[in-house]
N, C-alpha and C positions, 0 to 999 in steps of 0.2 A: 599797413601802411600804404598811399601812397602819396605822388610829389604833393596833391593838395590838401592831404589831412598837414604836412608840414606845413605848408602857408600859411594856415588858419594860427600857427604857435605867431606868427605876429604881429596878431589880435593884443594879447600879451606879453609882450617879452617883454616889456620895460614901463605895463600898466596892468597889477595883473587883476581890477577891480573892476578897472573903467577901459574895457579894447575898442581900440581904435585904430584904426590905419591912418600912417606917416602917406604923401603923395605917390615919395621912393617905395614904400613898402607897396602902396597901389600898380605902380604902373611897374613891378616885380612879380608881382602875380598875374598880369596882364598880359607881360611878355610869355610867362611860363605858362598858360592857360591852354592852347595845345597837350602839357605835358600836366594836364594836373591829376590827369586820370591814371598816369603810369601809374604801375605796381614796385613796392621798392620790397626791398629785404626783407626789412624788420615787424614786428609784433610790438601793437602797443598794449602794454597791461601782460609780459609774456609771464610764463611765472620763471623764479630766478631759477639757473642752476647748485647744483652744490659747489659749495667749494669755494675759497682762493682768489684772486684775478689780480694781477696785475693792471695797472690805471695807468689810463691816457688820457688828459687833459684835451679836448682842440681849441684853440684861441683862433676867431676868426680874423678878418681881412674890417678896415677900418669902417665903425655904423653896421654892419654886414650882420645878415641875420645868424642865428648858433646855427642852423642847419643847411647851413651855402656847400659841405660839405659831407653834407650824409649819407651819400655813397660809402665813403672811404670809410668813414667812423663805424657806418655798418658793418662791415668787410673785415674790417677789426675788429670786431665786438663777436664776431660770427666765429674767430678764430681763439676764442678764449681774452680776451681782454675788456675790462670795464675803461665805455669811453664818457669822456662828458662833456660838453660844450656851454658857452654864453655867448650872448650877444657880444658883440663885435666893441670897442670901445665907443663909450656914454651915448649907445646908443641911436646915437645919431647924428646930422653929419657936425661935423666939428674938424679944428686947424688939424692939420698934425702936428703936436710938439709935443713935447716933456712930457710935458704936466697929461695930456692923454698916452702914452706909452707906460708911464706910470703906475696911470690907473687902468689899464688891463693887466699888467701884470701883478697889482693887485689883484685883479680877479683871478686872476688861474691862480695863486693863492690859497684864495678865497675857496676855490672847487676843491684847492690837494684835502682842506679845512676837511671841508662837507662831505667827498670820499671815505674819511675816516669815521663817516657816523655810518655806512653803510655795511653791509654783512658778509658779500661776497668780495667785501677790497683788499689787496693785499698793496699796504703803506708802503713796503720795502720797496715796492719795484714801482717808479712813476715817470711817464716820459709827457710833453709839451709838443704838440706839434700848429704851428700856427702858419695859415697863409696869409702873407704879403705884408699889413700893419703889424696881424699878429705874430710874423716868420720874428720883428724887432721888439713888441714886446717878451713873447718866450724868453727872449737871452738878456731881459732889465729881471725875469721872473729866477732865472737860472742861479744869477749873481745872486742873488739874494736871499734864495729859499733853496738849504742844504739837502731838500724832503725828492728837487728833480734827478734822475737821475741818466735824461737822454734827451736830444735837442732834435728835432725834425722843423724843418721850416719848408718851405712850400714858393717858391722863388718870395725867400725873404725878405723886410726891409729890414735886416741885420743887414745884409749887401750893398743898401744904397744911401743909406741913411747913417752915416761915420759922423758925420758934426752932432747929432744928434748922444751916439753915442757919449764921442765927448765929454759931451755938458754935463752929460745924467754923472760924473765924476767915480760913482765904485764901479761900475759894468766894465771889465776890462775884457775882452775875447782872451787875452795871453795867458787871463790865472783861471778860466773857467776847464776845472779838469773833465769834462763831459764828455762821450762822443754825437757828433755832430752830423747825421744827412740832412745835404743840401741840398733841393734840388730847383733850377736855374732856368730862366727862356733861355731860350735856342740866342745864336750868339750873338750881340753887338758888338760895330766896327768902332772907332774913336769916336770915326764924328758924328756917328747916331750918338753916342754918351751928350758929347760936346752938345752937341746943339737943342737935348734935351731938361739940359741942368745953366741954370743960370749961376753967376758969381756967386750968388751967398752961397753958393755949398763950393766951396772950394777942396777941393783935396779927393772928392769922390771920383772924379772924371778918368783917375787911370789907378786908386787901390782900391779896391774891397774888402775894406781894413780889415772886416769881424776873419771874412776868411785867412786872410790871409796871415793874421795875429794867432788863428786857433792851433795851436801847437802841445795844448796840456793833454786834449782829446782826441781820440782818432775824428777824421778829417774826410768824410764819403761826400764828393760832390758830384752828381748826379746832370749832367747838361741835357734838359731839352729839347732837341732841336728844333722839332715840329710844333713845338708849344709857342700859340704870345702866351700874357701874363692872364689871362681873362682866364684861360681851362684849367688852370690846376683849380678852378670852384667847377664841383661835379653839376648845380644849379645852374652855375655859369653858360656851361654848355649847352644845356635845357632851353637856356633864355633868348626867345629872337629878340626881343627888342639889345639884348646887346649884343648881336649878329648883324643887327640893321650900321650901328657905328662901328663895328668894330671885322666889317666882313671880309676887305681888303689888309688887313693886317697881319696876315701871315709872310712868311718871305721865301722865294725864291715857287717852288709848284705845289706845299706843304698845302693840305685844306683841314676845312674844319671835321671831315672825317680822318685826317692824322692827328687829331685832338686827343677823340675818343683811346684811338689806341696808344699813347701816350700817356694820359691818365687811369690807362686798366697797367702802365709797367710803373707807373707815379703805387699806387695801390701795392703791390706783388712788391716793388725792394722797402717799400716804410713798413709791411709787414715783414719781411726778413732779418731789415735793418732792428728792431723791436724785439723780434725774436732773438736774436743773438746778445742782444744788450739787457736784457728785460729781462727773458728767460734762459738767458748762459745756451742758446740750442746749436747747436755746431753743425746743423744743418744751412741754418741764418747763416752763421758767420762764413761760413763755403760760398753759399749766394753772391754776398757782395762784395766774395774775391775772383768768382770769375767772369766772362768779360761781359756784356751785354748779349752777342749774339750763343753765347754759351746759355744763357739765362732764357733765349726763346724770345730776344727784339727781333725787329722787323730788320733789315740792315735802316741805317743813316736816318734811326730815332732818337740813339742818346751817345749821351761819351759819360765813359767815366772815368772819378778824379777819387783814390781809395792814397787817402795818406793819414797813417800812424801819427798816437803821438809818441813827442819828444820825451826820455824818461829821465 
């Protein structure tokens, strides 16, 4: 597979019989043009390997393609996971609201249903990874679908949209007894947070409620000090249009190169988290409890908080 092979999926992601590209999709391909011939690690139509493997559902950010984090998905698959992704909620631009979160949560459960039809899946071990908006929808899905056994959020909106969680009514983080691995964008000042949100989102400025309330399962928060939000997507890291807009977004003296280092750490922490909680692997558990330096992280790249569940 090449990056270009993945971009071809855009034409049929939401219209199987009549391929077409929206302007946003065409702009994305244009931004990725320098990387289109770059080889990925996956092989199209590769033969199945014998056995049954844990299932990982990937929930993209709002209106994003299914392959926005193909590198992470390929990496996990190479270590013995069946990874399944669909387009982001609604498949096109939409207002970020409760209806859209519910919609994507249903997509996640649909994909779990689909995974049961595959001959190589172990449906007793299911995790959901969500980036940005997908990191809110996976919370909604976990509150309603007891087949989900672990959550990963890549700077997920569950941290930034507590009013939508409250509006849902049946989504209560304090009652979810699942392990959560949350990757957070680098440190914010209170002034920066206050300047980005208006008064209609009262309560979220000082209180990332979902993470504070996550007491029924282990909660591991990895603060990615050198990453901006867009760098939690491997395809955005390649997209030159993204960097025209966000070239000055890094804090301190972090650079685009630091983003690739941070992404590699995200992949390693995610793999070990899934190994620990889906495969019950002791080495994965030990990795999560070590310091970032002991895990080979360069200085000044990550800060990790490990909070065990209250029994």
